[in-house]
C-alpha positions as CSV (number, residue, x, y, z in Angstrom):
1,X,133.9,123.1,116.3
2,X,133.7,120.8,119.3
3,X,133.7,117.0,119.1
4,X,131.4,115.4,121.6
5,X,131.7,111.8,122.4
6,X,128.3,110.0,122.5
7,X,129.6,106.6,123.6
8,X,130.4,103.3,121.9
9,X,127.7,100.9,120.8
10,X,128.3,97.2,120.9
11,X,131.6,95.3,121.0
12,X,134.1,94.0,118.6
13,X,133.9,90.6,120.4
14,X,130.8,88.5,120.5
15,X,129.7,87.5,123.9
16,X,128.2,84.3,122.6
17,X,130.6,82.4,120.4
18,X,128.5,79.3,120.0
19,X,128.9,77.3,116.7
20,X,125.9,76.2,114.7
21,X,127.1,72.6,114.7
22,X,126.7,72.6,118.5
23,X,122.9,73.0,118.1
24,X,122.5,69.5,116.7
25,X,120.1,70.7,114.0
26,X,118.4,68.1,111.8
27,X,119.3,67.7,108.1
28,X,119.5,69.6,105.8
29,X,120.1,72.6,108.1
30,X,123.8,71.8,109.0
31,X,124.7,71.7,105.3
32,X,122.7,74.9,104.6
33,X,124.4,76.8,107.5
34,X,127.8,75.5,106.4
35,X,127.2,77.2,103.0
36,X,125.6,80.4,104.5
37,X,127.8,80.7,107.6
38,X,131.1,79.0,106.8
39,X,132.9,80.5,109.8
40,X,130.6,78.3,111.9
41,X,130.3,80.8,114.8
42,X,126.9,82.5,115.2
43,X,126.0,86.0,116.0
44,X,123.8,86.6,119.1
45,X,120.7,87.3,117.0
46,X,121.2,84.1,115.0
47,X,121.9,82.0,118.1
48,X,118.8,83.3,119.8
49,X,116.6,82.6,116.8
50,X,117.9,79.1,116.3
51,X,118.5,77.9,119.8
52,X,116.0,79.8,122.0
53,X,113.1,80.4,119.6
54,X,113.7,77.2,117.4
55,X,112.6,79.0,114.3
56,X,113.2,75.9,112.2
57,X,110.9,73.8,114.3
58,X,107.9,76.1,114.4
59,X,105.7,78.0,112.0
60,X,105.2,81.0,114.2
61,X,105.6,84.5,112.7
62,X,108.8,86.3,113.7
63,X,110.0,89.9,114.5
64,X,113.7,90.4,114.4
65,X,115.0,93.6,115.9
66,X,118.8,94.0,116.0
67,X,121.4,96.6,114.9
68,X,122.9,96.9,111.4
69,X,125.4,94.2,110.6
70,X,124.1,91.9,113.4
71,X,123.3,89.0,111.1
72,X,119.5,89.2,111.0
73,X,119.6,88.7,107.2
74,X,120.6,85.1,107.7
75,X,117.6,84.6,110.0
76,X,115.3,85.9,107.3
77,X,116.9,83.6,104.7
78,X,116.4,80.6,106.9
79,X,112.7,81.4,107.2
80,X,112.4,81.6,103.4
81,X,114.4,78.4,102.8
82,X,112.2,76.5,105.2
83,X,109.2,77.4,103.0
84,X,111.2,76.5,99.8
85,X,112.1,73.1,101.3
86,X,108.3,72.4,101.6
87,X,107.9,73.2,97.9
88,X,106.4,76.6,98.5
89,X,107.1,80.1,97.2
90,X,109.1,82.4,99.5
91,X,109.0,86.1,99.1
92,X,111.6,88.6,100.2
93,X,110.4,92.2,100.3
94,X,113.0,95.0,99.9
95,X,112.0,98.7,100.0
96,X,114.4,99.7,97.2
97,X,115.3,98.3,93.8
98,X,119.0,98.7,94.6
99,X,118.6,96.5,97.8
100,X,116.5,94.0,95.9
101,X,119.2,93.7,93.2
102,X,121.9,93.3,95.8
103,X,119.9,90.5,97.5
104,X,119.3,88.7,94.1
105,X,123.0,88.9,93.3
106,X,123.9,87.2,96.6
107,X,121.2,84.6,96.2
108,X,122.1,83.8,92.6
109,X,125.6,82.9,93.8
110,X,124.1,80.5,96.4
111,X,121.1,79.0,94.7
112,X,122.8,76.2,92.7
113,X,124.4,74.8,95.9
114,X,121.2,75.3,97.9
115,X,119.3,73.4,95.3
116,X,121.7,70.5,95.7
117,X,121.5,70.6,99.5
118,X,117.6,70.8,99.6
119,X,117.5,68.2,96.8
120,X,115.1,70.2,94.7
121,X,115.4,72.9,92.0
122,X,115.1,76.5,93.4
123,X,114.2,79.2,90.9
124,X,115.0,82.8,91.8
125,X,112.9,85.8,90.4
126,X,113.0,89.5,90.9
127,X,110.1,91.8,90.5
128,X,110.8,95.5,91.3
129,X,108.8,97.3,88.6
130,X,106.4,98.3,91.3
131,X,103.2,98.1,89.3
132,X,103.7,96.6,85.9
133,X,102.3,93.2,86.4
134,X,100.8,92.0,83.1
135,X,101.4,88.3,82.2
136,X,104.0,87.9,85.0
137,X,102.7,85.2,87.3
138,X,103.1,81.5,86.6
139,X,100.1,79.7,88.1
140,X,100.2,76.4,89.9
141,X,102.8,75.2,92.4
142,X,106.4,76.2,91.9
143,X,108.7,73.6,90.3
144,X,110.5,72.5,93.4
145,X,110.7,75.9,95.2
146,X,110.9,79.5,94.3
147,X,112.2,82.7,95.9
148,X,110.8,86.0,94.7
149,X,112.5,89.3,95.6
150,X,110.1,92.2,95.2
151,X,109.1,95.6,96.6
152,X,106.0,95.8,98.9
153,X,104.2,97.9,96.3
154,X,104.8,95.2,93.6
155,X,103.4,92.5,95.8
156,X,100.4,94.5,96.9
157,X,99.6,95.2,93.2
158,X,99.5,91.5,92.6
159,X,97.3,90.9,95.6
160,X,94.6,93.3,94.2
161,X,93.7,91.1,91.3
162,X,91.4,88.3,92.3
163,X,92.7,86.2,89.5
164,X,96.0,85.9,91.5
165,X,94.3,84.3,94.5
166,X,95.5,80.8,93.5
167,X,99.1,82.1,93.2
168,X,99.0,83.4,96.7
169,X,97.9,80.0,98.0
170,X,101.4,78.7,97.0
171,X,103.3,81.3,99.1
172,X,104.7,79.7,102.3
173,X,106.7,82.6,103.8
174,X,107.2,86.4,103.4
175,X,110.2,88.2,104.8
176,X,109.9,92.0,105.2
177,X,113.2,93.8,105.3
178,X,113.4,97.3,106.8
179,X,110.0,96.6,108.5
180,X,110.1,99.9,110.4
181,X,108.8,101.5,107.2
182,X,105.3,100.5,108.4
183,X,105.5,103.7,110.5
184,X,106.4,105.8,107.5
185,X,103.6,108.1,106.3
186,X,104.6,107.6,102.7
187,X,105.1,103.9,102.4
188,X,103.7,102.6,105.6
189,X,100.0,102.4,104.6
190,X,100.8,100.1,101.7
191,X,103.1,97.8,103.7
192,X,100.6,97.6,106.6
193,X,97.7,96.8,104.3
194,X,99.8,94.2,102.6
195,X,100.8,92.4,105.8
196,X,97.2,92.6,107.0
197,X,96.0,91.1,103.8
198,X,98.5,88.2,104.1
199,X,97.4,87.6,107.7
200,X,93.8,87.4,106.4
201,X,94.4,84.8,103.6
202,X,92.7,81.4,104.1
203,X,96.1,79.9,104.6
204,X,98.4,82.7,105.7
205,X,102.1,82.5,104.9
206,X,104.6,82.7,107.7
207,X,105.8,86.3,108.2
208,X,109.2,87.6,109.3
209,X,109.7,91.3,110.0
210,X,113.3,92.5,110.1
211,X,114.6,95.9,111.2
212,X,117.5,97.6,112.9
213,X,115.4,100.4,114.3
214,X,112.4,98.9,116.0
215,X,111.4,100.2,119.4
216,X,108.5,98.8,121.5
217,X,107.2,95.8,119.5
218,X,104.6,94.5,121.9
219,X,101.7,95.8,119.8
220,X,103.2,94.4,116.6
221,X,103.7,91.0,118.3
222,X,100.1,91.0,119.2
223,X,99.2,91.9,115.7
224,X,101.1,89.0,114.2
225,X,100.3,86.4,116.9
226,X,101.4,83.7,117.2
227,X,104.6,85.6,116.9
228,X,108.1,85.3,118.5
229,X,110.4,88.3,119.0
230,X,114.1,88.0,118.6
231,X,115.6,91.2,120.0
232,X,119.3,92.1,120.3
233,X,120.4,95.6,121.4
234,X,124.2,95.2,121.3
235,X,125.7,95.6,117.9
236,X,128.8,94.0,116.5
237,X,131.3,95.3,115.5
238,X,131.5,98.3,117.8
239,X,130.5,101.8,116.7
240,X,131.9,105.1,118.1
241,X,129.3,107.8,118.0
242,X,130.3,111.5,117.9
243,X,128.6,114.9,117.5
244,X,130.6,117.6,115.9
245,X,129.1,120.9,117.2
246,X,129.9,123.7,114.8
247,X,130.4,127.3,116.0
248,X,128.8,130.4,114.5
249,X,130.4,131.2,111.2
250,X,131.9,127.8,110.5
251,X,131.1,126.4,107.1
252,X,129.7,122.9,107.0
253,X,131.4,121.8,103.8
254,X,134.8,123.0,104.9
255,X,134.5,121.0,108.2
256,X,133.2,118.0,106.2
257,X,136.1,118.1,103.8
258,X,138.7,118.4,106.6
259,X,137.1,115.4,108.4
260,X,137.1,113.3,105.3
261,X,140.8,114.0,104.7
262,X,141.6,113.0,108.3
263,X,139.4,109.9,108.4
264,X,140.8,108.5,105.1
265,X,144.4,108.8,106.2
266,X,144.2,105.1,106.9
267,X,144.5,103.3,103.5
268,X,141.7,100.9,104.4
269,X,139.2,103.5,105.4
270,X,136.1,104.4,103.4
271,X,133.4,106.9,104.2
272,X,129.7,107.5,103.5
273,X,128.6,111.1,103.7
274,X,124.8,111.9,104.0
275,X,123.4,115.3,102.9
276,X,119.9,116.6,102.3
277,X,119.8,117.8,98.7
278,X,120.8,116.1,95.5
279,X,122.7,119.1,94.3
280,X,124.7,119.0,97.5
281,X,126.0,115.5,96.7
282,X,127.6,116.7,93.5
283,X,128.9,119.9,95.0
284,X,130.5,118.3,98.0
285,X,131.9,115.3,96.1
286,X,133.6,117.7,93.6
287,X,134.9,119.8,96.5
288,X,136.5,116.8,98.1
289,X,138.1,115.7,94.9
290,X,139.5,119.3,94.3
291,X,140.9,119.7,97.8
292,X,141.9,116.2,99.0
293,X,144.8,114.7,97.1
294,X,144.5,111.0,96.4
295,X,140.9,110.7,97.5
296,X,138.2,109.9,94.9
297,X,134.7,110.9,96.0
298,X,131.5,110.2,94.0
299,X,128.0,111.5,94.2
300,X,125.1,109.0,94.6
301,X,121.5,110.3,94.3
302,X,118.0,109.5,93.0
303,X,118.4,111.6,89.8
304,X,121.1,109.2,88.6
305,X,120.0,106.2,86.5
306,X,120.2,102.7,88.0
307,X,123.2,102.0,85.8
308,X,125.0,105.1,87.0
309,X,124.3,104.2,90.7
310,X,125.6,100.7,90.2
311,X,128.8,102.0,88.7
312,X,129.3,104.2,91.8
313,X,128.7,101.2,94.2
314,X,131.0,98.9,92.2
315,X,133.8,101.5,92.3
316,X,133.3,101.8,96.1
317,X,133.4,98.0,96.6
318,X,136.6,97.7,94.5
319,X,138.1,100.6,96.6
320,X,138.5,102.6,93.4
321,X,136.5,105.3,95.2
322,X,136.9,105.9,98.9
323,X,134.0,108.3,99.6
324,X,130.4,108.4,98.5
325,X,128.3,111.5,99.1
326,X,124.6,110.6,99.1
327,X,121.2,111.9,100.2
328,X,119.6,110.8,103.4
329,X,116.7,109.6,101.4
330,X,118.8,106.8,100.0
331,X,120.3,105.7,103.4
332,X,118.6,102.3,103.2
333,X,120.1,101.6,99.8
334,X,123.7,102.2,100.9
335,X,124.5,98.7,102.0
336,X,128.3,99.2,101.5
337,X,131.3,98.3,103.7
338,X,132.2,101.8,105.0
339,X,134.4,102.3,108.1
340,X,133.2,105.9,108.6
341,X,129.8,107.7,108.3
342,X,129.4,111.5,108.3
343,X,125.9,113.0,108.5
344,X,126.2,116.6,107.4
345,X,122.5,117.7,107.4
346,X,120.0,116.8,110.2
347,X,117.4,119.5,109.8
348,X,115.6,120.0,106.5
349,X,114.0,123.3,105.6
350,X,110.2,123.1,105.6
351,X,110.3,119.5,106.8
352,X,112.0,119.6,110.2
353,X,114.6,117.5,111.9
354,X,115.5,113.9,111.3
355,X,114.4,111.5,114.1
356,X,117.1,109.9,116.2
357,X,116.0,106.5,114.8
358,X,116.8,107.7,111.3
359,X,120.2,109.1,112.5
360,X,121.1,105.9,114.2
361,X,120.2,103.8,111.1
362,X,122.5,106.0,109.0
363,X,125.2,105.9,111.6
364,X,124.9,102.1,111.8
365,X,126.3,101.9,108.2
366,X,129.7,102.5,109.7
367,X,131.6,99.3,110.5
368,X,131.0,96.2,108.5
369,X,132.0,92.6,109.1
370,X,134.3,92.6,112.1
371,X,135.7,96.1,111.5
372,X,134.7,98.8,114.0
373,X,133.0,101.9,112.8
374,X,133.1,105.6,113.5
375,X,130.0,107.8,112.9
376,X,129.8,111.6,113.1
377,X,126.7,113.8,113.2
378,X,127.3,117.5,112.5
379,X,125.3,119.9,114.5
380,X,125.0,123.5,113.4
381,X,123.8,126.4,115.5
382,X,120.7,126.7,113.3
383,X,119.6,123.1,113.6
384,X,116.3,122.2,115.3
385,X,118.2,119.8,117.6
386,X,119.7,121.2,120.8
387,X,123.1,119.9,121.7
388,X,122.0,118.4,125.0
389,X,119.0,116.6,123.4
390,X,120.9,115.2,120.4
391,X,123.8,113.9,122.5
392,X,121.4,112.3,125.0
393,X,119.4,110.5,122.4
394,X,122.4,109.2,120.5
395,X,123.9,107.9,123.8
396,X,120.7,106.2,125.0
397,X,119.7,105.0,121.5
398,X,116.0,105.1,122.3
399,X,114.4,103.7,119.1
400,X,111.1,104.9,117.7
401,X,108.0,102.9,118.7
402,X,106.9,100.4,116.0
403,X,103.5,102.0,115.2
404,X,101.0,102.3,112.4
405,X,101.4,105.2,109.9
406,X,97.7,105.6,110.2
407,X,98.0,106.6,113.8
408,X,99.9,109.7,112.6
409,X,97.6,110.4,109.7
410,X,94.1,110.1,111.2
411,X,93.9,113.7,112.4
412,X,94.0,115.1,108.9
413,X,93.6,114.2,105.3
414,X,95.7,112.6,102.6
415,X,96.2,113.8,99.0
416,X,93.2,115.3,97.3
417,X,91.3,115.5,100.6
418,X,91.1,111.7,100.7
419,X,90.4,110.3,104.2
420,X,93.2,108.0,105.5
421,X,92.7,104.4,104.3
422,X,90.8,105.3,101.2
423,X,93.4,103.7,98.9
424,X,93.5,100.6,101.0
425,X,89.7,100.3,101.0
426,X,89.6,100.6,97.2
427,X,92.3,97.9,96.9
428,X,90.3,95.7,99.3
429,X,87.1,96.1,97.2
430,X,89.0,95.2,94.0
431,X,89.5,91.7,95.4
432,X,85.7,91.2,95.7
433,X,84.4,92.3,92.3
434,X,81.3,90.0,92.3
435,X,80.0,90.1,95.9
436,X,81.3,93.5,97.1
437,X,81.7,94.1,100.8
438,X,79.4,95.4,103.5
439,X,80.4,98.2,105.8
440,X,80.8,95.7,108.6
441,X,83.0,93.3,106.6
442,X,85.3,96.2,105.6
443,X,85.6,97.2,109.3
444,X,86.3,93.6,110.4
445,X,89.2,93.4,107.9
446,X,90.6,96.7,109.1
447,X,90.2,95.7,112.7
448,X,93.0,93.2,112.0
449,X,95.4,95.9,111.0
450,X,98.1,97.5,113.2
451,X,96.3,100.9,113.1
452,X,92.9,99.3,113.5
453,X,91.3,101.9,115.8
454,X,92.1,104.9,113.6
455,X,91.4,103.1,110.3
456,X,88.0,101.8,111.3
457,X,86.8,105.2,112.3
458,X,87.6,106.5,108.9
459,X,85.7,103.9,106.9
460,X,82.4,105.8,106.4
461,X,84.1,109.0,105.2
462,X,86.5,107.0,102.9
463,X,83.5,105.3,101.3
464,X,81.7,108.6,100.9
465,X,84.8,110.0,99.1
466,X,84.9,107.0,96.8
467,X,81.2,107.4,96.0
468,X,81.5,111.1,95.4
469,X,84.3,110.5,92.9
470,X,82.3,107.8,91.1
471,X,84.8,105.1,92.1
472,X,82.4,103.1,94.2
473,X,78.7,102.7,94.9
474,X,76.4,100.9,97.4
475,X,74.0,98.3,96.2
476,X,70.7,99.5,97.7
477,X,69.3,95.9,98.1
478,X,72.4,94.0,99.4
479,X,73.8,97.1,101.1
480,X,77.3,96.0,99.9
481,X,79.8,98.4,98.4
482,X,81.3,97.7,95.0
483,X,83.8,99.5,92.8
484,X,82.5,101.1,89.7
485,X,84.0,100.2,86.3
486,X,86.3,103.2,86.7
487,X,87.1,102.2,90.3
488,X,88.0,98.6,89.3
489,X,90.2,99.6,86.4
490,X,92.0,102.3,88.5
491,X,92.5,99.9,91.4
492,X,93.8,97.0,89.3
493,X,96.2,99.3,87.4
494,X,97.3,100.8,90.8
495,X,96.7,104.2,89.4
496,X,96.6,107.1,91.9
497,X,92.9,107.5,92.6
498,X,93.0,111.3,92.0
499,X,94.6,110.7,88.6
500,X,91.9,108.3,87.6
501,X,89.1,110.6,88.7
502,X,90.7,113.7,87.2
503,X,91.1,112.0,83.8
504,X,87.6,110.5,83.8
505,X,86.1,113.9,84.8
506,X,87.9,115.6,81.8
507,X,86.7,112.9,79.4
508,X,83.1,113.3,80.7
509,X,83.3,117.1,80.3
510,X,84.6,116.8,76.7
511,X,81.7,114.4,75.9
512,X,79.3,116.8,77.4
513,X,80.4,120.0,75.6
514,X,81.2,118.4,72.3
515,X,78.3,116.3,71.0
516,X,80.1,115.8,67.7
517,X,83.2,114.4,69.5
518,X,85.6,116.4,67.4
519,X,88.0,116.8,70.3
520,X,88.2,113.1,70.9
521,X,88.6,112.4,67.2
522,X,91.4,114.9,67.0
523,X,93.2,113.6,70.2
524,X,97.0,113.3,69.9
525,X,99.4,110.9,71.6
526,X,101.0,113.7,73.6
527,X,97.6,114.7,75.0
528,X,97.9,111.6,77.2
529,X,101.3,112.8,78.5
530,X,100.0,116.3,79.1
531,X,97.1,115.0,81.3
532,X,99.4,112.6,83.2
533,X,101.9,115.3,83.8
534,X,99.3,117.8,85.1
535,X,97.9,115.1,87.4
536,X,101.2,113.8,88.6
537,X,102.9,114.5,91.9
538,X,106.3,113.2,90.6
539,X,107.0,115.3,87.6
540,X,110.5,116.7,87.7
541,X,111.2,120.4,87.7
542,X,113.2,120.9,84.5
543,X,113.5,124.7,84.6
544,X,111.7,127.9,85.6
545,X,109.0,129.5,83.5
546,X,110.0,132.4,81.3
547,X,108.7,134.3,78.3
548,X,111.5,132.9,76.3
549,X,110.6,129.3,77.2
550,X,106.9,130.1,76.3
551,X,108.1,131.2,72.9
552,X,110.2,128.1,72.4
553,X,107.3,125.8,73.2
554,X,105.0,127.7,70.9
555,X,107.6,127.6,68.1
556,X,107.8,123.8,68.4
557,X,104.0,123.5,68.3
558,X,103.8,125.7,65.2
559,X,106.5,123.5,63.5
560,X,104.8,120.2,64.6
561,X,101.0,120.8,64.4
562,X,100.2,117.1,64.0
563,X,101.9,116.3,67.3
564,X,100.7,119.2,69.4
565,X,98.1,118.1,72.0
566,X,94.6,119.4,71.3
567,X,94.3,120.4,74.9
568,X,97.2,122.7,74.5
569,X,96.2,123.9,71.0
570,X,92.5,124.7,71.9
571,X,92.7,125.8,75.6
572,X,96.2,126.5,76.8
573,X,98.1,128.2,74.0
574,X,98.4,132.0,74.1
575,X,99.0,134.8,76.6
576,X,97.6,134.7,80.1
577,X,94.6,136.7,79.0
578,X,94.0,134.5,76.0
579,X,94.6,131.1,77.6
580,X,91.9,129.0,79.1
581,X,94.3,126.8,81.0
582,X,92.3,127.2,84.2
583,X,89.3,125.5,82.6
584,X,91.5,122.4,81.8
585,X,92.9,122.3,85.3
586,X,89.4,122.8,86.8
587,X,88.1,119.8,84.8
588,X,91.0,117.7,86.0
589,X,90.2,118.8,89.6
590,X,93.4,120.8,90.1
591,X,92.6,123.9,92.1
592,X,94.6,127.0,93.0
593,X,94.6,128.8,96.3
594,X,94.8,132.1,94.3
595,X,92.0,134.1,92.7
596,X,91.4,136.4,89.7
597,X,94.4,137.3,87.5
598,X,96.9,135.6,89.9
599,X,95.0,132.3,89.5
600,X,95.0,132.7,85.7
601,X,98.7,133.4,85.7
602,X,99.4,130.3,87.9
603,X,97.3,128.1,85.6
604,X,99.0,129.4,82.5
605,X,102.6,128.9,83.8
606,X,101.8,125.5,85.3
607,X,100.4,124.3,82.0
608,X,103.3,125.6,79.9
609,X,105.8,123.9,82.2
610,X,103.8,120.7,81.8
611,X,103.9,121.2,78.1
612,X,107.7,121.5,78.3
613,X,108.0,118.2,80.0
614,X,105.6,116.6,77.4
615,X,107.7,118.1,74.6
616,X,110.9,116.7,76.2
617,X,109.5,113.2,76.6
618,X,108.1,113.4,73.0
619,X,111.5,114.3,71.6
620,X,113.2,111.5,73.7
621,X,110.7,109.0,72.4
622,X,111.8,109.9,68.9
623,X,115.4,109.3,69.9
624,X,116.6,112.9,70.1
625,X,119.7,112.8,72.3
626,X,119.4,114.1,75.9
627,X,122.3,116.5,75.5
628,X,120.7,118.1,72.4
629,X,117.5,118.7,74.3
630,X,119.4,120.1,77.3
631,X,121.2,122.5,75.0
632,X,118.1,123.6,73.2
633,X,115.8,124.2,76.2
634,X,118.3,125.1,79.0
635,X,117.8,121.9,81.0
636,X,120.3,120.3,83.3
637,X,120.9,116.6,84.1
638,X,118.1,115.2,81.9
639,X,120.1,111.9,81.6
640,X,120.0,111.5,85.4
641,X,116.3,112.0,86.0
642,X,115.0,110.5,82.8
643,X,115.0,106.8,83.7
644,X,112.8,107.1,86.8
645,X,110.6,109.7,85.1
646,X,110.0,107.6,82.0
647,X,109.3,104.5,84.1
648,X,106.7,106.5,86.0
649,X,105.0,107.5,82.8
650,X,105.2,104.0,81.3
651,X,103.3,102.7,84.3
652,X,100.7,105.5,84.1
653,X,100.2,105.1,80.4
654,X,99.6,101.4,80.9
655,X,96.9,102.2,83.6
656,X,95.4,105.0,81.4
657,X,94.9,102.5,78.6
658,X,92.7,100.4,80.9
659,X,90.4,103.4,81.5
660,X,89.9,104.0,77.8
661,X,87.0,101.6,77.5
662,X,83.4,102.5,76.5
663,X,82.1,100.8,79.7
664,X,84.0,103.4,81.8
665,X,81.8,106.2,80.4
666,X,78.7,104.3,79.3
667,X,76.4,105.5,82.1
668,X,77.5,109.1,81.6
669,X,76.8,108.9,77.9
670,X,73.4,107.3,78.3
671,X,72.2,109.2,81.4
672,X,73.7,112.6,81.2
673,X,74.4,113.0,77.4
674,X,71.5,110.8,76.2
675,X,73.8,109.6,73.5
676,X,72.4,107.7,70.6
677,X,73.7,104.2,69.7
678,X,75.5,105.9,66.7
679,X,77.3,108.3,69.0
680,X,78.3,105.5,71.4
681,X,79.8,103.6,68.5
682,X,81.7,106.7,67.4
683,X,83.1,107.3,70.9
684,X,84.0,103.7,71.1
685,X,86.1,104.1,68.0
686,X,87.7,107.2,69.4
687,X,88.6,105.5,72.7
688,X,90.0,102.5,70.8
689,X,92.2,104.9,68.8
690,X,93.3,106.7,72.0
691,X,94.1,103.3,73.6
692,X,96.2,102.4,70.6
693,X,98.1,105.7,71.0
694,X,99.0,104.8,74.6
695,X,100.4,101.5,73.4
696,X,102.4,103.1,70.7
697,X,103.7,105.8,72.9
698,X,104.8,103.3,75.5
699,X,106.8,101.4,72.9
700,X,108.6,104.5,71.7
701,X,109.2,105.7,75.3
702,X,110.7,102.3,76.2
703,X,113.5,102.6,73.6
704,X,114.0,106.4,73.2
705,X,115.9,105.6,70.1
706,X,115.7,106.8,66.4
707,X,115.7,103.1,65.6
708,X,112.8,102.4,68.0
709,X,110.3,102.2,65.1
710,X,112.6,99.6,63.5
711,X,112.6,97.4,66.6
712,X,108.9,97.8,67.1
713,X,108.1,96.9,63.5
714,X,110.4,93.9,63.4
715,X,108.8,92.5,66.6
716,X,105.4,92.9,65.0
717,X,106.4,91.3,61.6
718,X,108.5,88.4,62.8
719,X,107.1,85.3,64.6
720,X,107.8,85.3,68.3
721,X,110.1,82.3,68.1
722,X,112.3,84.3,65.7
723,X,112.6,87.4,67.8
724,X,116.2,87.8,69.0
725,X,116.7,91.5,68.6
726,X,116.5,93.7,71.7
727,X,117.2,97.2,72.8
728,X,120.9,96.4,73.5
729,X,121.4,95.5,69.8
730,X,119.8,98.8,68.9
731,X,122.2,100.6,71.1
732,X,125.2,98.9,69.4
733,X,123.9,100.1,66.0
734,X,123.5,103.6,67.4
735,X,127.0,103.6,68.7
736,X,128.2,102.7,65.2
737,X,126.5,105.8,63.7
738,X,123.3,104.1,62.4
739,X,120.4,106.4,63.1
740,X,117.7,105.3,60.6
741,X,116.4,102.6,58.4
742,X,118.1,104.3,55.4
743,X,121.5,103.8,57.1
744,X,120.9,100.0,57.4
745,X,120.0,99.4,53.8
746,X,122.9,97.9,52.0
747,X,124.5,96.3,55.1
748,X,124.6,92.6,54.9
749,X,124.7,90.3,58.0
750,X,128.5,90.0,57.8
751,X,128.9,93.8,58.1
752,X,126.4,93.9,61.0
753,X,128.4,91.4,62.8
754,X,131.5,93.6,62.6
755,X,129.4,96.4,64.2
756,X,129.0,94.2,67.3
757,X,125.8,92.3,66.7
758,X,125.6,88.5,67.2
759,X,125.2,86.4,64.0
760,X,121.6,85.5,64.8
761,X,120.7,89.2,65.4
762,X,122.4,90.3,62.2
763,X,120.6,87.6,60.2
764,X,117.3,88.7,61.7
765,X,117.8,92.3,60.6
766,X,118.9,91.2,57.1
767,X,115.8,89.0,56.8
768,X,113.6,91.8,57.9
769,X,115.1,94.2,55.4
770,X,114.7,91.8,52.5
771,X,111.0,91.2,53.4
772,X,110.4,95.0,53.7
773,X,112.1,95.8,50.3
774,X,110.0,93.3,48.3
């Protein structure tokens, strides 16, 4: 291997050591800065924002582009506090839940003192559930001031509902962290649409976009006008950049382990290691622990629960662990004080190479506070980068242009052959349920977006797609476009549009082929999970298909006929030759690129693997332990992937319930099925029962406990003011060996207290048991 020096970024000494008290700021800002910046000296980006751009004396929008650890977070906080001081709501948008939680933890520590300084109460809220928004928003002006920390997806979901318009009138400022994600094909469209929507509000809030990796921002500045740009290129503390060029035959893990041992010889050193795959994090962390004496390394990846990830971060912060091996996908969430960074993987199979901006962002995690950092990028002979090109780009640090994701998408199509911008147009129409919008008004809105030229050209094809999928229609008299009942419900629930159309298509097909509605009457709770899994792009891969697995699934179905989904029982169950899985997939709009027997085999295996996931979720909802399910079905790491998977299903079940209304299918029943009023009433009862199934399934999936039914029933029977029992109390009972209502009978409140419950909770259970036994 050959180490290649790529230069040093920044300096360990600030060129501008001005103190904030030299700026002669008006009250209450000196007191605010004394709390937030007790060392008094300002970083260059902070000085430029306060002195040159006078951000506290103007209401202009702001773009802040400066390296990691440069102090731009303070600038964003000042923008938010300026809105709070005026009695407005202020919103901080973070791309990841972990980052949002970190920010809330920091702000919670400061809020009491800030309330005293600003002479008004400041409430702090967090909303990172992405889409679950029922009964969350308090209307009217905030009591004093309010800071909400949320994800962009969460705020955009709130914006879709026209009932929330008054709430948005109380928003005074929105600060977008990691704003370069606007250029991301995956998350950029939502963020760009959100910012455009905020700009188009009758009274737009002040916007601040923060990022460490923004290139040319002239177009963005024009988009946000009037807008100031605070740009600092030099980072502090300094960062040494190196490329470690591997020779043919050198093994990357061996080189990485040797470098970690060398880097951590200093007792104060800590390192972040970025790799591509989740399984690599565990493998490399274990290898470091096995070969490096006195070094504790831990894996950190998306298949860990939030609690597990927080434990890893806390161990690193307390220096109980000195190395974290994480995936490049979680680079934004690793806001930890490392002295070293090692990037092992820079080319991903089937995806391509990481952009230099992505590499620089990860490298920028080295060096926190005033401590210099060292960052290493490993280059293998098989990587897509050439040595000359990689070294040159790391030396020059040319950042990617701040551009719209739609500029990258417009040449092709998005999921399910949707034209770019279709999701955003549906979201826009959801905000105008009564009047709809004309083609010209939709175009005028999109002309105000960053990717306006590409988006506007796609509007006609996007509207045609929405019409073809019965999500929208054009009023022939007014010429305005409206969402259908299905379109409204899908948009407000923020369901993926292909999922909503696939589910509705299946329901319509069942209503057409079964005039007696026996299938709907025999619907099972797990049918909902089966449909959601088949239509989901995020279902985890638990294991490969095999004949043995097929037999295990069929054995479970034979033993549990009342729980087996009717779709599986009537269409999917059987051999490839017997199964009609392809018909179910076709009704859902899921097509194969295969033909004949190969297509039948594909549909059969796809459906059986979906049924495995349904079975697993069903068992977990009943409280069957994860390790028992893993052992029985040959699954690994179920505990790690379960939290995110369940959360995804809970959101989709909530959205699915909103589709299960007779109005969603009324026109099909009257027009295509010529249904009688008796049949419409019958289907209405079926849909009501199916909706209840989704509610019940959500409750059980929330708890995944054998005592979940107990908690659910107690909450139903007891008045709301008496409800003190929560899931943590249930977990304490489980840890004490209580697995059923039968185990609880005979235990008085004193005994329950000895098991770890609080007196009030123990008395609540005792009261419930007495009422139930009467």
